All heavy atoms as TSV, in Angstrom:
chain	resi	resn	atom	element	x	y	z
A	1	MET	N	N	0.817	-1.188	-0.002
A	1	MET	CA	C	0.008	-0.008	-0.002
A	1	MET	C	C	0.862	1.260	0.006
A	1	MET	O	O	0.551	2.204	-0.718
A	1	MET	CB	C	-0.931	-0.002	1.227
A	1	MET	CG	C	-2.037	-1.044	1.150
A	1	MET	SD	S	-3.012	-1.175	2.685
A	1	MET	CE	C	-3.960	0.329	2.589
A	2	LEU	N	N	1.899	1.237	0.795
A	2	LEU	CA	C	2.808	2.384	0.878
A	2	LEU	C	C	3.443	2.673	-0.457
A	2	LEU	O	O	3.486	3.805	-0.918
A	2	LEU	CB	C	3.853	2.133	1.957
A	2	LEU	CG	C	4.723	3.319	2.365
A	2	LEU	CD1	C	3.873	4.429	2.962
A	2	LEU	CD2	C	5.778	2.858	3.369
A	3	GLU	N	N	3.922	1.636	-1.125
A	3	GLU	CA	C	4.564	1.805	-2.422
A	3	GLU	C	C	3.567	2.238	-3.500
A	3	GLU	O	O	3.958	2.827	-4.490
A	3	GLU	CB	C	5.275	0.528	-2.835
A	3	GLU	CG	C	6.514	0.280	-2.011
A	3	GLU	CD	C	7.288	-0.951	-2.455
A	3	GLU	OE1	O	7.062	-1.426	-3.564
A	3	GLU	OE2	O	8.115	-1.422	-1.653
A	4	ALA	N	N	2.286	1.970	-3.276
A	4	ALA	CA	C	1.264	2.397	-4.231
A	4	ALA	C	C	0.871	3.854	-4.006
A	4	ALA	O	O	0.054	4.395	-4.723
A	4	ALA	CB	C	0.055	1.497	-4.113
A	5	GLY	N	N	1.449	4.484	-2.977
A	5	GLY	CA	C	1.188	5.897	-2.729
A	5	GLY	C	C	0.137	6.166	-1.648
A	5	GLY	O	O	-0.250	7.316	-1.424
A	6	VAL	N	N	-0.327	5.117	-0.976
A	6	VAL	CA	C	-1.312	5.312	0.108
A	6	VAL	C	C	-0.591	5.904	1.306
A	6	VAL	O	O	0.477	5.435	1.710
A	6	VAL	CB	C	-1.979	3.964	0.482
A	6	VAL	CG1	C	-2.930	4.133	1.644
A	6	VAL	CG2	C	-2.689	3.373	-0.715
A	7	GLY	N	N	-1.145	6.946	1.874
A	7	GLY	CA	C	-0.535	7.610	3.026
A	7	GLY	C	C	-0.473	6.711	4.237
A	7	GLY	O	O	-1.366	5.877	4.463
A	8	LEU	N	N	0.546	6.902	5.033
A	8	LEU	CA	C	0.774	6.071	6.221
A	8	LEU	C	C	-0.393	6.161	7.204
A	8	LEU	O	O	-0.752	5.195	7.847
A	8	LEU	CB	C	2.074	6.468	6.907
A	8	LEU	CG	C	2.729	5.439	7.805
A	8	LEU	CD1	C	2.974	4.131	7.080
A	8	LEU	CD2	C	4.024	5.958	8.361
A	9	ILE	N	N	-1.019	7.314	7.286
A	9	ILE	CA	C	-2.160	7.488	8.206
A	9	ILE	C	C	-3.329	6.602	7.771
A	9	ILE	O	O	-3.999	5.989	8.592
A	9	ILE	CB	C	-2.549	8.968	8.297
A	9	ILE	CG1	C	-1.430	9.745	8.996
A	9	ILE	CG2	C	-3.873	9.149	9.039
A	9	ILE	CD1	C	-1.585	11.232	8.989
A	10	TYR	N	N	-3.558	6.510	6.458
A	10	TYR	CA	C	-4.640	5.673	5.960
A	10	TYR	C	C	-4.319	4.199	6.168
A	10	TYR	O	O	-5.190	3.396	6.491
A	10	TYR	CB	C	-4.907	5.953	4.494
A	10	TYR	CG	C	-5.351	7.368	4.262
A	10	TYR	CD1	C	-4.521	8.291	3.637
A	10	TYR	CD2	C	-6.593	7.814	4.725
A	10	TYR	CE1	C	-4.940	9.607	3.454
A	10	TYR	CE2	C	-7.007	9.098	4.544
A	10	TYR	CZ	C	-6.172	10.021	3.905
A	10	TYR	OH	O	-6.559	11.303	3.738
A	11	ILE	N	N	-3.035	3.857	6.018
A	11	ILE	CA	C	-2.611	2.473	6.263
A	11	ILE	C	C	-2.827	2.159	7.738
A	11	ILE	O	O	-3.304	1.066	8.097
A	11	ILE	CB	C	-1.146	2.257	5.835
A	11	ILE	CG1	C	-1.019	2.452	4.321
A	11	ILE	CG2	C	-0.663	0.856	6.252
A	11	ILE	CD1	C	0.412	2.478	3.815
A	12	ARG	N	N	-2.488	3.110	8.605
A	12	ARG	CA	C	-2.698	2.932	10.054
A	12	ARG	C	C	-4.160	2.598	10.334
A	12	ARG	O	O	-4.483	1.658	11.060
A	12	ARG	CB	C	-2.288	4.184	10.788
A	12	ARG	CG	C	-2.614	4.162	12.294
A	12	ARG	CD	C	-2.760	5.516	12.907
A	12	ARG	NE	N	-3.898	6.225	12.292
A	12	ARG	CZ	C	-4.097	7.517	12.424
A	12	ARG	NH1	N	-3.259	8.275	13.082
A	12	ARG	NH2	N	-5.139	8.100	11.847
A	13	ASP	N	N	-5.038	3.411	9.749
A	13	ASP	CA	C	-6.469	3.194	9.962
A	13	ASP	C	C	-6.934	1.849	9.430
A	13	ASP	O	O	-7.712	1.141	10.068
A	13	ASP	CB	C	-7.269	4.325	9.332
A	13	ASP	CG	C	-7.054	5.675	9.991
A	13	ASP	OD1	O	-6.500	5.682	11.131
A	13	ASP	OD2	O	-7.403	6.695	9.384
A	14	PHE	N	N	-6.455	1.494	8.242
A	14	PHE	CA	C	-6.827	0.221	7.620
A	14	PHE	C	C	-6.401	-0.957	8.506
A	14	PHE	O	O	-7.142	-1.925	8.659
A	14	PHE	CB	C	-6.175	0.132	6.239
A	14	PHE	CG	C	-6.465	-1.161	5.523
A	14	PHE	CD1	C	-7.658	-1.381	4.886
A	14	PHE	CD2	C	-5.501	-2.159	5.479
A	14	PHE	CE1	C	-7.930	-2.563	4.226
A	14	PHE	CE2	C	-5.746	-3.352	4.812
A	14	PHE	CZ	C	-6.970	-3.550	4.195
A	15	LEU	N	N	-5.199	-0.851	9.082
A	15	LEU	CA	C	-4.669	-1.933	9.922
A	15	LEU	C	C	-5.233	-1.891	11.349
A	15	LEU	O	O	-5.050	-2.844	12.108
A	15	LEU	CB	C	-3.146	-1.888	9.955
A	15	LEU	CG	C	-2.456	-2.157	8.614
A	15	LEU	CD1	C	-0.956	-1.930	8.738
A	15	LEU	CD2	C	-2.762	-3.551	8.121
A	16	GLY	N	N	-5.883	-0.767	11.716
A	16	GLY	CA	C	-6.437	-0.675	13.056
A	16	GLY	C	C	-5.447	-0.327	14.140
A	16	GLY	O	O	-5.695	-0.578	15.313
A	17	HIS	N	N	-4.315	0.244	13.736
A	17	HIS	CA	C	-3.323	0.636	14.756
A	17	HIS	C	C	-3.769	1.914	15.451
A	17	HIS	O	O	-4.341	2.809	14.841
A	17	HIS	CB	C	-1.960	0.894	14.096
A	17	HIS	CG	C	-1.330	-0.337	13.530
A	17	HIS	ND1	N	-0.402	-0.297	12.518
A	17	HIS	CD2	C	-1.497	-1.657	13.827
A	17	HIS	CE1	C	-0.024	-1.519	12.226
A	17	HIS	NE2	N	-0.667	-2.359	13.003
A	18	ALA	N	N	-3.493	2.008	16.743
A	18	ALA	CA	C	-3.842	3.206	17.515
A	18	ALA	C	C	-2.879	4.350	17.192
A	18	ALA	O	O	-3.272	5.523	17.248
A	18	ALA	CB	C	-3.803	2.895	19.010
A	19	SER	N	N	-1.661	4.026	16.844
A	19	SER	CA	C	-0.652	5.035	16.602
A	19	SER	C	C	0.049	4.764	15.268
A	19	SER	O	O	0.303	3.608	14.913
A	19	SER	CB	C	0.400	5.011	17.722
A	19	SER	OG	O	1.528	5.778	17.365
A	20	VAL	N	N	0.355	5.851	14.550
A	20	VAL	CA	C	1.083	5.714	13.293
A	20	VAL	C	C	2.503	5.168	13.575
A	20	VAL	O	O	3.103	4.552	12.711
A	20	VAL	CB	C	1.118	7.034	12.513
A	20	VAL	CG1	C	2.084	8.035	13.105
A	20	VAL	CG2	C	1.411	6.788	11.067
A	21	LYS	N	N	3.005	5.357	14.773
A	21	LYS	CA	C	4.315	4.821	15.151
A	21	LYS	C	C	4.327	3.300	15.032
A	21	LYS	O	O	5.312	2.713	14.611
A	21	LYS	CB	C	4.688	5.236	16.581
A	21	LYS	CG	C	4.984	6.691	16.753
A	21	LYS	CD	C	6.300	7.019	16.156
A	21	LYS	CE	C	6.685	8.460	16.455
A	21	LYS	NZ	N	7.812	8.882	15.675
A	22	THR	N	N	3.218	2.686	15.417
A	22	THR	CA	C	3.130	1.217	15.288
A	22	THR	C	C	3.182	0.818	13.826
A	22	THR	O	O	3.880	-0.118	13.459
A	22	THR	CB	C	1.805	0.716	15.902
A	22	THR	OG1	O	1.752	1.160	17.261
A	22	THR	CG2	C	1.703	-0.790	15.855
A	23	THR	N	N	2.492	1.566	12.992
A	23	THR	CA	C	2.468	1.276	11.554
A	23	THR	C	C	3.862	1.442	10.974
A	23	THR	O	O	4.274	0.650	10.121
A	23	THR	CB	C	1.458	2.189	10.839
A	23	THR	OG1	O	0.226	2.151	11.536
A	23	THR	CG2	C	1.251	1.766	9.395
A	24	GLU	N	N	4.591	2.459	11.417
A	24	GLU	CA	C	5.931	2.723	10.914
A	24	GLU	C	C	6.864	1.542	11.181
A	24	GLU	O	O	7.766	1.258	10.376
A	24	GLU	CB	C	6.538	3.985	11.539
A	24	GLU	CG	C	5.920	5.247	11.019
A	24	GLU	CD	C	6.429	6.480	11.718
A	24	GLU	OE1	O	7.026	6.379	12.810
A	24	GLU	OE2	O	6.232	7.579	11.166
A	25	VAL	N	N	6.655	0.850	12.292
A	25	VAL	CA	C	7.474	-0.300	12.630
A	25	VAL	C	C	7.358	-1.366	11.530
A	25	VAL	O	O	8.335	-2.001	11.162
A	25	VAL	CB	C	7.073	-0.896	13.984
A	25	VAL	CG1	C	7.754	-2.240	14.230
A	25	VAL	CG2	C	7.397	0.059	15.112
A	26	TYR	N	N	6.167	-1.518	10.987
A	26	TYR	CA	C	5.890	-2.549	10.005
A	26	TYR	C	C	6.055	-2.055	8.566
A	26	TYR	O	O	6.122	-2.865	7.656
A	26	TYR	CB	C	4.493	-3.111	10.192
A	26	TYR	CG	C	4.344	-3.784	11.523
A	26	TYR	CD1	C	3.716	-3.145	12.572
A	26	TYR	CD2	C	4.877	-5.050	11.753
A	26	TYR	CE1	C	3.582	-3.738	13.821
A	26	TYR	CE2	C	4.759	-5.660	12.993
A	26	TYR	CZ	C	4.109	-5.004	14.025
A	26	TYR	OH	O	3.997	-5.593	15.244
A	27	ALA	N	N	6.078	-0.762	8.373
A	27	ALA	CA	C	6.132	-0.206	7.026
A	27	ALA	C	C	7.569	-0.215	6.528
A	27	ALA	O	O	8.428	0.501	6.999
A	27	ALA	CB	C	5.590	1.219	7.022
A	28	LYS	N	N	7.803	-1.045	5.559
A	28	LYS	CA	C	9.111	-1.102	4.895
A	28	LYS	C	C	8.933	-0.603	3.494
A	28	LYS	O	O	7.930	-0.889	2.834
A	28	LYS	CB	C	9.649	-2.531	4.881
A	28	LYS	CG	C	9.783	-3.146	6.251
A	28	LYS	CD	C	10.880	-2.500	7.049
A	28	LYS	CE	C	10.981	-3.184	8.376
A	28	LYS	NZ	N	11.788	-2.469	9.303
A	29	THR	N	N	9.887	0.136	3.020
A	29	THR	CA	C	9.795	0.651	1.642
A	29	THR	C	C	11.135	0.491	0.964
A	29	THR	O	O	12.165	0.424	1.621
A	29	THR	CB	C	9.319	2.104	1.645
A	29	THR	OG1	O	9.069	2.497	0.310
A	29	THR	CG2	C	10.316	3.031	2.256
A	30	ASN	N	N	11.101	0.456	-0.319
A	30	ASN	CA	C	12.368	0.300	-1.033
A	30	ASN	C	C	13.008	1.666	-1.258
A	30	ASN	O	O	12.330	2.709	-1.139
A	30	ASN	CB	C	12.163	-0.453	-2.339
A	30	ASN	CG	C	11.322	0.266	-3.348
A	30	ASN	OD1	O	11.426	1.471	-3.520
A	30	ASN	ND2	N	10.483	-0.451	-4.044
A	31	PRO	N	N	14.294	1.723	-1.535
A	31	PRO	CA	C	15.006	3.002	-1.676
A	31	PRO	C	C	14.426	3.872	-2.797
A	31	PRO	O	O	14.444	5.096	-2.684
A	31	PRO	CB	C	16.432	2.577	-2.014
A	31	PRO	CG	C	16.566	1.198	-1.491
A	31	PRO	CD	C	15.199	0.583	-1.606
A	32	GLU	N	N	13.872	3.262	-3.823
A	32	GLU	CA	C	13.303	4.049	-4.926
A	32	GLU	C	C	12.095	4.853	-4.453
A	32	GLU	O	O	11.929	6.021	-4.820
A	32	GLU	CB	C	12.916	3.135	-6.087
A	32	GLU	CG	C	12.318	3.850	-7.270
A	32	GLU	CD	C	13.251	4.842	-7.945
A	32	GLU	OE1	O	14.491	4.769	-7.728
A	32	GLU	OE2	O	12.732	5.722	-8.641
A	33	VAL	N	N	11.266	4.257	-3.618
A	33	VAL	CA	C	10.094	4.980	-3.094
A	33	VAL	C	C	10.570	6.140	-2.215
A	33	VAL	O	O	10.032	7.242	-2.274
A	33	VAL	CB	C	9.171	4.020	-2.310
A	33	VAL	CG1	C	8.071	4.794	-1.612
A	33	VAL	CG2	C	8.599	2.981	-3.235
A	34	LYS	N	N	11.572	5.881	-1.381
A	34	LYS	CA	C	12.120	6.973	-0.546
A	34	LYS	C	C	12.655	8.099	-1.415
A	34	LYS	O	O	12.395	9.273	-1.157
A	34	LYS	CB	C	13.250	6.437	0.348
A	34	LYS	CG	C	12.791	5.547	1.458
A	34	LYS	CD	C	14.007	5.091	2.283
A	34	LYS	CE	C	13.625	4.111	3.340
A	34	LYS	NZ	N	14.791	3.647	4.077
A	35	ARG	N	N	13.401	7.752	-2.444
A	35	ARG	CA	C	13.978	8.761	-3.329
A	35	ARG	C	C	12.901	9.611	-3.972
A	35	ARG	O	O	12.955	10.837	-3.962
A	35	ARG	CB	C	14.836	8.107	-4.407
A	35	ARG	CG	C	15.545	9.129	-5.305
A	35	ARG	CD	C	16.164	8.467	-6.537
A	35	ARG	NE	N	15.183	7.830	-7.404
A	35	ARG	CZ	C	14.338	8.483	-8.218
A	35	ARG	NH1	N	14.365	9.791	-8.260
A	35	ARG	NH2	N	13.492	7.822	-8.954
A	36	ARG	N	N	11.857	8.963	-4.502
A	36	ARG	CA	C	10.756	9.702	-5.153
A	36	ARG	C	C	10.049	10.622	-4.171
A	36	ARG	O	O	9.679	11.744	-4.504
A	36	ARG	CB	C	9.782	8.740	-5.778
A	36	ARG	CG	C	10.259	8.119	-7.057
A	36	ARG	CD	C	9.175	7.366	-7.777
A	36	ARG	NE	N	8.506	6.454	-6.859
A	36	ARG	CZ	C	8.294	5.167	-7.094
A	36	ARG	NH1	N	8.680	4.640	-8.247
A	36	ARG	NH2	N	7.683	4.416	-6.240
A	37	THR	N	N	9.842	10.148	-2.938
A	37	THR	CA	C	9.170	10.954	-1.923
A	37	THR	C	C	10.013	12.175	-1.578
A	37	THR	O	O	9.504	13.295	-1.491
A	37	THR	CB	C	8.889	10.137	-0.669
A	37	THR	OG1	O	8.089	9.011	-1.024
A	37	THR	CG2	C	8.193	10.959	0.396
A	38	ILE	N	N	11.294	11.973	-1.385
A	38	ILE	CA	C	12.187	13.075	-1.051
A	38	ILE	C	C	12.208	14.090	-2.193
A	38	ILE	O	O	12.087	15.276	-1.975
A	38	ILE	CB	C	13.605	12.558	-0.733
A	38	ILE	CG1	C	13.590	11.821	0.611
A	38	ILE	CG2	C	14.601	13.709	-0.705
A	38	ILE	CD1	C	14.855	11.036	0.898
A	39	GLU	N	N	12.352	13.597	-3.414
A	39	GLU	CA	C	12.391	14.514	-4.564
A	39	GLU	C	C	11.084	15.283	-4.714
A	39	GLU	O	O	11.080	16.472	-5.023
A	39	GLU	CB	C	12.651	13.732	-5.861
A	39	GLU	CG	C	14.079	13.274	-5.989
A	39	GLU	CD	C	14.333	12.455	-7.242
A	39	GLU	OE1	O	13.368	12.172	-7.993
A	39	GLU	OE2	O	15.491	12.115	-7.481
A	40	ALA	N	N	9.970	14.624	-4.427
A	40	ALA	CA	C	8.680	15.283	-4.564
A	40	ALA	C	C	8.470	16.390	-3.543
A	40	ALA	O	O	7.693	17.325	-3.778
A	40	ALA	CB	C	7.551	14.242	-4.421
A	41	HIS	N	N	9.159	16.327	-2.412
A	41	HIS	CA	C	8.953	17.299	-1.336
A	41	HIS	C	C	10.132	18.221	-1.100
A	41	HIS	O	O	10.126	18.995	-0.151
A	41	HIS	CB	C	8.582	16.582	-0.050
A	41	HIS	CG	C	7.263	15.856	-0.140
A	41	HIS	ND1	N	6.074	16.533	-0.070
A	41	HIS	CD2	C	6.982	14.563	-0.343
A	41	HIS	CE1	C	5.081	15.659	-0.210
A	41	HIS	NE2	N	5.615	14.456	-0.385
A	42	CYS	N	N	11.150	18.182	-1.959
A	42	CYS	CA	C	12.332	19.019	-1.779
A	42	CYS	C	C	11.957	20.506	-1.720
A	42	CYS	O	O	12.417	21.229	-0.826
A	42	CYS	CB	C	13.349	18.792	-2.893
A	42	CYS	SG	S	14.348	17.324	-2.628
A	43	ALA	N	N	11.167	20.970	-2.647
A	43	ALA	CA	C	10.816	22.383	-2.675
A	43	ALA	C	C	10.043	22.779	-1.428
A	43	ALA	O	O	10.299	23.832	-0.828
A	43	ALA	CB	C	9.994	22.700	-3.920
A	44	GLU	N	N	9.121	21.925	-1.014
A	44	GLU	CA	C	8.304	22.199	0.179
A	44	GLU	C	C	9.184	22.306	1.426
A	44	GLU	O	O	8.893	23.083	2.339
A	44	GLU	CB	C	7.299	21.076	0.353
A	44	GLU	CG	C	6.327	21.254	1.497
A	44	GLU	CD	C	5.344	20.102	1.587
A	44	GLU	OE1	O	5.149	19.359	0.605
A	44	GLU	OE2	O	4.777	19.939	2.667
A	45	LEU	N	N	10.262	21.518	1.451
A	45	LEU	CA	C	11.162	21.529	2.610
A	45	LEU	C	C	12.273	22.565	2.481
A	45	LEU	O	O	13.100	22.712	3.376
A	45	LEU	CB	C	11.787	20.148	2.786
A	45	LEU	CG	C	10.821	19.020	3.159
A	45	LEU	CD1	C	11.528	17.685	3.060
A	45	LEU	CD2	C	10.289	19.236	4.547
A	46	GLY	N	N	12.290	23.261	1.361
A	46	GLY	CA	C	13.334	24.268	1.141
A	46	GLY	C	C	14.693	23.638	0.865
A	46	GLY	O	O	15.727	24.212	1.189
A	47	LEU	N	N	14.701	22.469	0.231
A	47	LEU	CA	C	15.933	21.766	-0.054
A	47	LEU	C	C	16.219	21.759	-1.548
A	47	LEU	O	O	15.298	21.700	-2.366
A	47	LEU	CB	C	15.824	20.308	0.424
A	47	LEU	CG	C	15.585	20.137	1.908
A	47	LEU	CD1	C	15.203	18.699	2.217
A	47	LEU	CD2	C	16.809	20.527	2.706
A	48	PRO	N	N	17.480	21.806	-1.925
A	48	PRO	CA	C	17.802	21.733	-3.337
A	48	PRO	C	C	17.591	20.310	-3.851
A	48	PRO	O	O	17.664	19.355	-3.069
A	48	PRO	CB	C	19.293	22.091	-3.382
A	48	PRO	CG	C	19.796	21.679	-2.026
A	48	PRO	CD	C	18.656	21.916	-1.068
A	49	GLN	N	N	17.296	20.176	-5.135
A	49	GLN	CA	C	17.156	18.840	-5.706
A	49	GLN	C	C	18.566	18.347	-6.073
A	49	GLN	O	O	19.204	18.905	-6.938
A	49	GLN	CB	C	16.255	18.864	-6.906
A	49	GLN	CG	C	14.812	19.084	-6.539
A	49	GLN	CD	C	13.887	18.881	-7.718
A	49	GLN	OE1	O	14.292	18.963	-8.851
A	49	GLN	NE2	N	12.640	18.630	-7.416
A	50	LYS	N	N	19.042	17.347	-5.371
A	50	LYS	CA	C	20.352	16.793	-5.597
A	50	LYS	C	C	20.408	15.396	-5.000
A	50	LYS	O	O	19.438	14.936	-4.414
A	50	LYS	CB	C	21.409	17.669	-4.931
A	50	LYS	CG	C	21.314	17.716	-3.402
A	50	LYS	CD	C	22.493	18.424	-2.783
A	50	LYS	CE	C	22.517	18.122	-1.289
A	50	LYS	NZ	N	23.810	18.083	-0.752
A	51	THR	N	N	21.535	14.746	-5.150
A	51	THR	CA	C	21.746	13.450	-4.512
A	51	THR	C	C	22.160	13.706	-3.077
A	51	THR	O	O	22.995	14.563	-2.798
A	51	THR	CB	C	22.849	12.676	-5.254
A	51	THR	OG1	O	22.460	12.539	-6.619
A	51	THR	CG2	C	23.047	11.310	-4.635
A	52	PHE	N	N	21.556	12.987	-2.136
A	52	PHE	CA	C	21.822	13.212	-0.717
A	52	PHE	C	C	22.674	12.103	-0.115
A	52	PHE	O	O	22.589	10.944	-0.533
A	52	PHE	CB	C	20.492	13.274	0.048
A	52	PHE	CG	C	19.603	14.405	-0.412
A	52	PHE	CD1	C	18.550	14.179	-1.264
A	52	PHE	CD2	C	19.837	15.697	0.032
A	52	PHE	CE1	C	17.734	15.222	-1.686
A	52	PHE	CE2	C	19.031	16.741	-0.376
A	52	PHE	CZ	C	17.974	16.503	-1.240
A	53	THR	N	N	23.455	12.483	0.883
A	53	THR	CA	C	24.213	11.481	1.649
A	53	THR	C	C	23.214	10.739	2.534
A	53	THR	O	O	22.075	11.202	2.725
A	53	THR	CB	C	25.276	12.157	2.530
A	53	THR	OG1	O	24.602	12.942	3.527
A	53	THR	CG2	C	26.223	13.017	1.741
A	54	ALA	N	N	23.630	9.656	3.119
A	54	ALA	CA	C	22.763	8.876	4.022
A	54	ALA	C	C	22.304	9.730	5.185
A	54	ALA	O	O	21.142	9.677	5.591
A	54	ALA	CB	C	23.477	7.618	4.500
A	55	ALA	N	N	23.187	10.540	5.745
A	55	ALA	CA	C	22.829	11.403	6.868
A	55	ALA	C	C	21.823	12.464	6.443
A	55	ALA	O	O	20.861	12.747	7.163
A	55	ALA	CB	C	24.087	12.079	7.437
A	56	GLU	N	N	22.025	13.049	5.254
A	56	GLU	CA	C	21.073	14.053	4.760
A	56	GLU	C	C	19.706	13.419	4.493
A	56	GLU	O	O	18.679	13.986	4.834
A	56	GLU	CB	C	21.587	14.677	3.459
A	56	GLU	CG	C	22.766	15.600	3.643
A	56	GLU	CD	C	23.387	16.030	2.317
A	56	GLU	OE1	O	23.463	15.229	1.386
A	56	GLU	OE2	O	23.767	17.217	2.256
A	57	GLU	N	N	19.708	12.210	3.927
A	57	GLU	CA	C	18.461	11.526	3.665
A	57	GLU	C	C	17.707	11.246	4.954
A	57	GLU	O	O	16.503	11.447	5.050
A	57	GLU	CB	C	18.728	10.213	2.910
A	57	GLU	CG	C	17.454	9.485	2.526
A	57	GLU	CD	C	17.714	8.242	1.735
A	57	GLU	OE1	O	18.468	8.294	0.742
A	57	GLU	OE2	O	17.131	7.207	2.092
A	58	LYS	N	N	18.415	10.813	5.987
A	58	LYS	CA	C	17.790	10.563	7.282
A	58	LYS	C	C	17.164	11.836	7.837
A	58	LYS	O	O	16.019	11.813	8.324
A	58	LYS	CB	C	18.810	9.990	8.261
A	58	LYS	CG	C	18.216	9.654	9.613
A	58	LYS	CD	C	19.242	9.050	10.535
A	58	LYS	CE	C	18.609	8.771	11.886
A	58	LYS	NZ	N	19.574	8.259	12.861
A	59	SER	N	N	17.857	12.934	7.738
A	59	SER	CA	C	17.339	14.220	8.215
A	59	SER	C	C	16.074	14.636	7.451
A	59	SER	O	O	15.114	15.101	8.029
A	59	SER	CB	C	18.404	15.296	8.058
A	59	SER	OG	O	17.896	16.559	8.370
A	60	ILE	N	N	16.096	14.418	6.154
A	60	ILE	CA	C	14.948	14.767	5.327
A	60	ILE	C	C	13.746	13.876	5.670
A	60	ILE	O	O	12.618	14.390	5.781
A	60	ILE	CB	C	15.303	14.640	3.826
A	60	ILE	CG1	C	16.326	15.729	3.468
A	60	ILE	CG2	C	14.057	14.756	2.958
A	60	ILE	CD1	C	16.992	15.519	2.127
A	61	ILE	N	N	13.999	12.608	5.868
A	61	ILE	CA	C	12.905	11.701	6.220
A	61	ILE	C	C	12.291	12.136	7.550
A	61	ILE	O	O	11.067	12.105	7.711
A	61	ILE	CB	C	13.415	10.237	6.252
A	61	ILE	CG1	C	13.709	9.784	4.814
A	61	ILE	CG2	C	12.396	9.312	6.922
A	61	ILE	CD1	C	14.432	8.467	4.711
A	62	GLU	N	N	13.122	12.532	8.501
A	62	GLU	CA	C	12.594	13.017	9.784
A	62	GLU	C	C	11.729	14.258	9.592
A	62	GLU	O	O	10.672	14.398	10.204
A	62	GLU	CB	C	13.734	13.283	10.748
A	62	GLU	CG	C	14.425	12.044	11.236
A	62	GLU	CD	C	15.704	12.310	12.018
A	62	GLU	OE1	O	16.082	13.476	12.180
A	62	GLU	OE2	O	16.343	11.315	12.433
A	63	LYS	N	N	12.148	15.161	8.699
A	63	LYS	CA	C	11.350	16.352	8.421
A	63	LYS	C	C	10.046	15.985	7.757
A	63	LYS	O	O	8.990	16.572	8.072
A	63	LYS	CB	C	12.143	17.304	7.510
A	63	LYS	CG	C	13.291	17.981	8.204
A	63	LYS	CD	C	14.039	18.902	7.265
A	63	LYS	CE	C	15.246	19.520	7.964
A	63	LYS	NZ	N	15.976	20.419	7.077
A	64	LEU	N	N	10.064	15.023	6.844
A	64	LEU	CA	C	8.833	14.569	6.210
A	64	LEU	C	C	7.852	13.963	7.237
A	64	LEU	O	O	6.667	14.221	7.183
A	64	LEU	CB	C	9.143	13.555	5.105
A	64	LEU	CG	C	9.795	14.098	3.863
A	64	LEU	CD1	C	10.256	12.944	2.962
A	64	LEU	CD2	C	8.843	15.014	3.096
A	65	ARG	N	N	8.396	13.190	8.135
A	65	ARG	CA	C	7.544	12.618	9.187
A	65	ARG	C	C	6.905	13.708	10.045
A	65	ARG	O	O	5.740	13.630	10.389
A	65	ARG	CB	C	8.358	11.666	10.060
A	65	ARG	CG	C	8.622	10.344	9.390
A	65	ARG	CD	C	9.273	9.351	10.304
A	65	ARG	NE	N	9.489	8.103	9.613
A	65	ARG	CZ	C	10.575	7.387	9.705
A	65	ARG	NH1	N	11.580	7.762	10.457
A	65	ARG	NH2	N	10.694	6.273	9.025
A	66	ALA	N	N	7.696	14.729	10.382
A	66	ALA	CA	C	7.170	15.841	11.175
A	66	ALA	C	C	6.060	16.553	10.423
A	66	ALA	O	O	5.070	16.946	10.991
A	66	ALA	CB	C	8.290	16.816	11.528
A	67	LEU	N	N	6.239	16.719	9.094
A	67	LEU	CA	C	5.193	17.345	8.292
A	67	LEU	C	C	3.927	16.498	8.316
A	67	LEU	O	O	2.820	17.026	8.394
A	67	LEU	CB	C	5.650	17.510	6.832
A	67	LEU	CG	C	6.566	18.668	6.520
A	67	LEU	CD1	C	7.034	18.585	5.075
A	67	LEU	CD2	C	5.869	19.982	6.765
A	68	GLY	N	N	4.093	15.207	8.226
A	68	GLY	CA	C	2.944	14.298	8.261
A	68	GLY	C	C	2.197	14.377	9.567
A	68	GLY	O	O	0.969	14.344	9.605
A	69	LYS	N	N	2.926	14.522	10.657
A	69	LYS	CA	C	2.272	14.627	11.973
A	69	LYS	C	C	1.530	15.941	12.109
A	69	LYS	O	O	0.479	16.020	12.698
A	69	LYS	CB	C	3.328	14.506	13.064
A	69	LYS	CG	C	3.897	13.119	13.212
A	69	LYS	CD	C	4.981	13.069	14.244
A	69	LYS	CE	C	5.652	11.710	14.261
A	69	LYS	NZ	N	6.772	11.658	15.173
A	70	SER	N	N	2.102	17.015	11.561
A	70	SER	CA	C	1.467	18.329	11.708
A	70	SER	C	C	0.232	18.447	10.838
A	70	SER	O	O	-0.630	19.263	11.132
A	70	SER	CB	C	2.465	19.445	11.356
A	70	SER	OG	O	2.796	19.414	9.970
A	71	SER	N	N	0.134	17.638	9.784
A	71	SER	CA	C	-1.067	17.731	8.921
A	71	SER	C	C	-2.156	16.759	9.363
A	71	SER	O	O	-3.234	16.749	8.811
A	71	SER	CB	C	-0.665	17.433	7.456
A	71	SER	OG	O	-0.251	16.111	7.318
A	72	ALA	N	N	-1.851	15.929	10.351
A	72	ALA	CA	C	-2.830	14.942	10.812
A	72	ALA	C	C	-3.869	15.548	11.719
A	72	ALA	O	O	-3.784	16.536	12.288
A	72	ALA	CB	C	-2.143	13.808	11.537
């Protein structure tokens, strides 16, 4: 579902988890999906479109998660 573009919050609801944190434990995605998500949100996060180091990618993923929590 995640790779098909379904939001983690909807997956949480579908699975009946009380917290999206529980869903995150089970949600595995391939690097290509991560790359596309990061690229899609670079402008929104004020980041340049480029290749990121592992540390930069981790930071960006944390920012994306924070955005997801604030929109919930």
